[in-house]
N, C-alpha and C positions, 0 to 999 in steps of 0.2 A: 504494500500500500504506500504510494507516494515515495518509494525508496527509503522509507524510514526503517531503522532497526527495530528489533522487538521491543526494547525499552521505550523508544519514542512512540511506537504505535500504542503501547499500553497507556502512556501519559496522555496522548491525544484522545484515546477512547475515554479514559477516566475524566478528562476535562470536559468533554462533550456531555457525558452523562451527569457529571456534577453540576454543570451549568443548568441543565434541564431540571434536575431535582431542586436546585436552589431556587429557580424561578417559580416552581410550584409551591415550595415551602414558604417563600416570601409572599406569594399571592395569598395563601391561606392565613398567614400571619397578619397581613395588612388589610385585607378586605373583611367586610362583615361576615360573621360566622355562617350566616345563611348562604353566602356565596361559596364558602368553602364546602359546605354540605352539598350544594348543588353540583360542584365540581366532582364530587365522589360518584355521581351517577354514571360516569364512564364504566363503572363496574356492573352496570345493569345486566350485561350478558356474560360477564367474566366467569361466574361460577360454572356455567355449562362448558365454556371453553377450557377452563382449568381442569375440570373433571376429565375431559377427554385427553388432555395432555399429560395429566398426572400418571396415567397408566404406563407411559413410556419413559418417565423421568428416571427411574432407577437404571435403565440400560443406557439412556442417552446422557445422563448426568451422574455418573457413578461417584463423583466427588462430593455430592450433596449428602450430608449426614442424615441419619434417620430423623433426628429432631427437626432439622430444616424441612425435610419432606413432610413431616407430620404437620408443621405449621401450615403449609400450603393445602394439605388435605383438609385441615380444620377450616380454612378460609372458604372452602366451597360451600359449606353450610352457613358459616357466619356472614359471608358477604351477601347472601340472600336477605337475611334479617337486616343488615346494615342498609342495603339498597332500598328495602321497603320503607324503613324509617326515613331515609334521606329523600325518597320520592314524596312521601307524605309532607315532610317539612318544606320541600321545594314547591310543591303544588299549592300549599297554604300561603307561602310567602310571595311567590312570583305570580301575583293574581291580576296584573294588568298587562296590556299589550307591551308597554314599555319594559316592564319587569320581565316579561316572558322573552323579549328580545335579548335582554341582559343575560338571562339564563342560557340562551343559545350561544351567546358570545362567550360565556364562561366555559361551557362545554367545548366549544371550538378551541379555546385556549388550552384546556386540559388535553384535548386530542393532539394539539400541536406539540405539547410537552412529551406526550407518549410517543409520537412519531419521531421526535428528535432522539429520544432514547433508543427506539427501535432501529433507526438509521445508524446510530453510533454502534450499536451491537452488531448489526449486519455487516458494517465495514470491518469491525474488529475481528469477527469470526468468519469473515469471507463468505457470507451468505449471498448468493446471487440476487440482485435486485430486479 
């Protein structure tokens, strides 16, 4: 990748992911809590996706320890509950056209953050784009 050595690639990757994570954490820290809750709705379909992927994790990611794998297994049921609560709070708070547009903007921001992380990981692990 770009003629960088292994160490430089790792630094490049870590910087891109760190930037995306920091952007999201700062958003949640600085915006009203209702907006942070709204941003969590990107997990709406995550439990089904994670359930499918978890079946192959032990063979594809052998370095993940059992406790780490269990965390993600637990999230498949916990995320459903969290999303239901988040959706209820979001629908109650974002109750005008203007606020509903704000909710869409928030979700677009969160998707941009997730895509930034995805792209960085795809480059780092040489996944064809």
